[in-house]
N, C-alpha and C positions, 0 to 999 in steps of 0.2 A: 344309532349311527345316522349321521346326517347324509341325505342323498342329494347332492348338489344339482344334479340334472333334473330332478323331479320337482313338481310343484309342491309348494309348502302351504297352500291353502289361501294365500292372499290374492290370488288371481293375477299377479304381476307376470309380465312377459319380458324376456331379454331381447334387447336390440344389439346388433353387432355392427360396428362401423368399420368399413374397409376403405381407406382413403377418405374420400368425401361421400361415399355411398353408404346408406343405411340398409341393413337387412333386418326385417321384422318391423314391428310397430305399424302394420298395415301396408307397408310398401311392397311392391312386387318387383323383385330385383332379377335382372337377367344377366347371367354370366355367359359369355360366348367366346369361342376361339377354336383353333385347330387342335386335334388330338395331340399332335407333336409339332414343335417348332422345327421346321426343316431348313429354312434359309431366311435371310433378311428380306428378300423380295416377297416370299410367301407370307411372313407374319405381318409385314407392313401393309400388304394388300388386304389381308384379312382384317387387320385393325381398322383400316379406313372404312370398309363397309359395315363393320360392327358398330363403329361410332355413328355412322350415318343412320343405321337402323334404330339406335337408341338404347342399346345394351349399356349397362353401367359398369361392368367389370370385364376385363380381357383375361381369358384363360389360355393356357398353352402348356404342353408337357415338354420338359427339358430332360428329366430323368424318367425313363419309361420302364414299367414292369411288363414284360412280355412272356407269353407262355413258352416261346422258343428262345433259347439263348442266341440263335442266329438271326433273329429279327432285329429291326432297327431299334436301338436302345436310347435314342435321343442325343442331342448335342451337348448335354450336361451344362457346364457353366457358360459356354458360348451361347447356348440356347437361352439361358436366363438373361444374358446381356441383351440379346436381340429382343426378347419379350419386354424387357424394361424399356428399351429404346422405342418400341412400338407403342407401349402404353403411354409413355411420356409424350410422344408425338401427337397422340389423339386424346390426351387428358383422361386416360382410363387407368384406374388402379388394376393391379394384376394378381392373379392367383395361379399357383403352380404346385405340383405334387412333390413332396419330399418322401423318399423311400428308405433312407438310412438315418439312424440317430446322429451319426457323425456329420451328416450333411445339413442338419437343421440350421446351423449358424450361417453356412454358405448360402443356402436358398433364402433365408430370412433377409440377407443383405440386399437381395434384388427384388423380392416380392412384397406385396402388401397383405397377402393372406396365404397361409400354408394349407395344402390339401393332403389329408391322409386318405389314400385310396382304399377301395373296397378290400383288396387283397391284404391290406395291412391293418384292417379294423381292430384286430386282436393282437397286433404287435405291441405288446405292453411296454416294451423298452422305448419304442418310437413314440407311443402315446405320452409317456412321461417326459420325453425329451421336448416334444412340441408344447407340452403343458408348461414347461419352464421358459418357453420363448415369449416374446412380447407381441407376436403376430396373432391375429385372429385365425381360427382353425376351421376348416371345412372337413368334417368327418363323414366319409362315405360308409354306408351300410354294407357289410359283407354279404355275398350272394346266398349264404346259408345261415345267416344270423337272425335270431329272433329280435323282436323290438326290444325286449328287456336286455338282451346281450348288447345291442347297439347303444342303448342308454348307459349301460354299465361301462362300455368303452369310453363314452363321453366323461364318465365319472373320473377315469384315470387322468384325463386332461385337466378337468376342473380341480381335481384334488391337488394338482401341482401349482395352483394359483392363477391359472389362465381362465377367466370367466367368459371369454369371447369364442364360443363354439357354435357353429352352424351344422345342423345335421343334414346329410345328403342321401336321399333315397334314389337308387339307380337300378332297382330290380332284384328279385330273388330267383333262385334256381327252383324250377318246378319240372313237371314231367313233359311239358310241351316244348317243342324245338322250333316252332314257327317264328319265334322271336329270340333274341339273344338271352333275354331274361324276362321275367314277368314283373312289370312295374307294379309295385304294391301300393295302389292308390289308397287303399284302406289304412295304410300305415300313417298317412298324413293326419286325419282327424284323431286317430288313436294317440299318436305322439303329442298332438296339440292338447289332448286331455291329460296326458301323463306328465308332460315336460313344459317348462317355460322357454326352452330353446327354440330358435327359428328352425324351420325345416324347408329344404328345397328339393326339387326333383331333377333327375338327369334322364330325360327320355331318349337321348341319343344312345347311351350304353344299354339301356333297357331294351330298346327296339331292335337295334342291330341293322336297321334299314331306314333311310332318310324319309321314305314315304309315311312312316308311322310316327315320326317325331312330333309333327304339329298336333295330331289328335291327342296324343298322350300329354303334350304340354298344356293344351287347353283343359284336359280332364284334371290334371294336377292343380291347375289354377282354380278350377271350380271346386275342388276338394279342400281348398284352403291353404295350399302351399304358399310360402313366403317368397318364392322365386324359382328359377330354374337355371340349370347349366346345360348348354347345348354346344355341340361341336360343329364348327363350320370351317370351310376350306375354300380358297379361291378356285381350286380345280380338284374336287374330290376324287375324280378318276385317276389322278396322278399322285394321290396321297401316299406317303410311305407307311402310314398306319391307319387302320380303321376307315378306309375310304367309303365303304357302302353306307355307313350311318351318318356321315357328315353332310350338312346342308351346304349347297353353293350359295352364292350371293343372292340370287333370285328367291331361292327357297327360304333363306333366312329373313329377307325383307318381307316376304309374304307372311311368314309366321309372326313377325313383329307387328305387321299391320293387323293381323287377326287378334293379337293380344292388345293392340293399341289402346282402345277406349278403356278397357279394364285396367290396364297398366297405368294409364295416365290418370284415371280417376283415383286409383290407389295412391298415386304420388300426390295428387291434390289433397287427399285426406291427410296424408302425412304432413304436408306443408301447413295445412290448417291447424293441426294439433300443435305443431311447432310454434305457430303464431300465438296461440293461446298460452303456451308455456312461456314464451318470451314476454308476453303482456303481463303475466303473473310475476315474472322476475322484475320487470320495470316498476310495477306497482309496489312490490316489496321494497325496492331500493328507494322509491319516492317516500314511502312511509318512514323508513329509517332516517332519511334526510330531515323529514319534518320533526321527528323527535329530537334530533341533534340541534336543529335551529331553535326549537323551544327552549332547550336546556341552555343554549348560549345567547338567547335573547336576540337572535337574528330574524329579520322579517321573513315570513314564510314564503311569500311570493317573490319571484325574480323575473320581472317583465323583460329585462334585457336578455336574459338567458333564453326565454321563450322565443323572442324575436330571432335570436341567433339559431336556435334549434330548428325553427320552422324554415328559415332560409337554407339551412344545411340539407334538410330533407327534400326541399323543392329541387335543390341542385342535384342531389343524388337520384331523385326520381327522374329528372330529365336525362341524366347520364344513362340510366337504365331503360330509357324508352317509355317511361310511364308519364301519365298526365300530371304535371306538378300541382295543378290546382286541386285535383281530386285527392292527391296524397296529402296536400296541405290541410284540407278539411278533415281527412282521416286522423291526422296527428293532432289537430285541435280537439277532436273527440277524445283521443287517448290522453291528452293533457288534462282535459276536463274530468275524465274518469279517475286519473291519478289524484286530482284534487279531492274528489269525492271520497276516495279511500283514505286520504290523509285526514279529512275531517272526521270520518268515522273512527279512525285510530286515535285521534286526539280528543274525541268526544266533544267537538264543537259543531255548531249548526250553520253559522253564517260566515265564519272567517274564510276569506279567500286564500287558498294555499297553492303552492306550486313547487 
């Protein structure tokens, strides 16, 4: 029996793309937002400072699962519309929880990523439903679930054909009551060993108190998490849900500052790997063109095209605020390297190719 969530021995890891944001592959992705979308003013204010601090994804609850049926249950579709508006205004993809199989299509219409909450981790009907969707899935670990049960829940989603699953650790139930749950830091390296799926942490739900969010976030990063989800609110003292564990603007910005150098270095590493992959793709295409030119008797080098290409990259560099002279030299090197690979592929030593 094939276990899709488990490693198959090749060492490959899965990356999940949410909008323009990548989770995995060395990136450290921060999702932030209020526990619940309460009003347009609240979510727009939150999205503004979330974007300011550098988080990559906006989160917010529109359908809420509450222990009491009398507690605030969320704004439902109206909340999704407000969340979408805030995300679009600040160029942030959005994630929100879906709690009913019948709501998967509705929620998918507004969000970039679907969340399956901890209380629904073993709701197998819901898992199958989100597995048939085209949205990436954030699967939270249940408070009493073992790691194996968590991974098996992911199998339900993957088995329906959706490969884009991110695992979310938000704490397990233990005998201690000083925190809302016990954030299982050890689960991060264990899951990394067992599974190719990215894993993030949620220190807000685990701690139950804003004072503990930053230490747990930093600990999770040190343990190898691919990112974190934190709850923030413009005025936590006025929040309709889970006020004590939500960070205010200052607390959020302080945490992002503490994460800053680690988060930015991780992003640089991700960009560097992408540059190498794009270079490999360019060289492959250059070699393919060289073979076609040889077959058709066309001269290998195209000086006019090189002039046009270098003019284009200088113009684009200047538009993006880069030094066009330095970018010009870099692309001269790239062109020279493409020629070298063409010569190797064609088995020639001296022929100048392009």
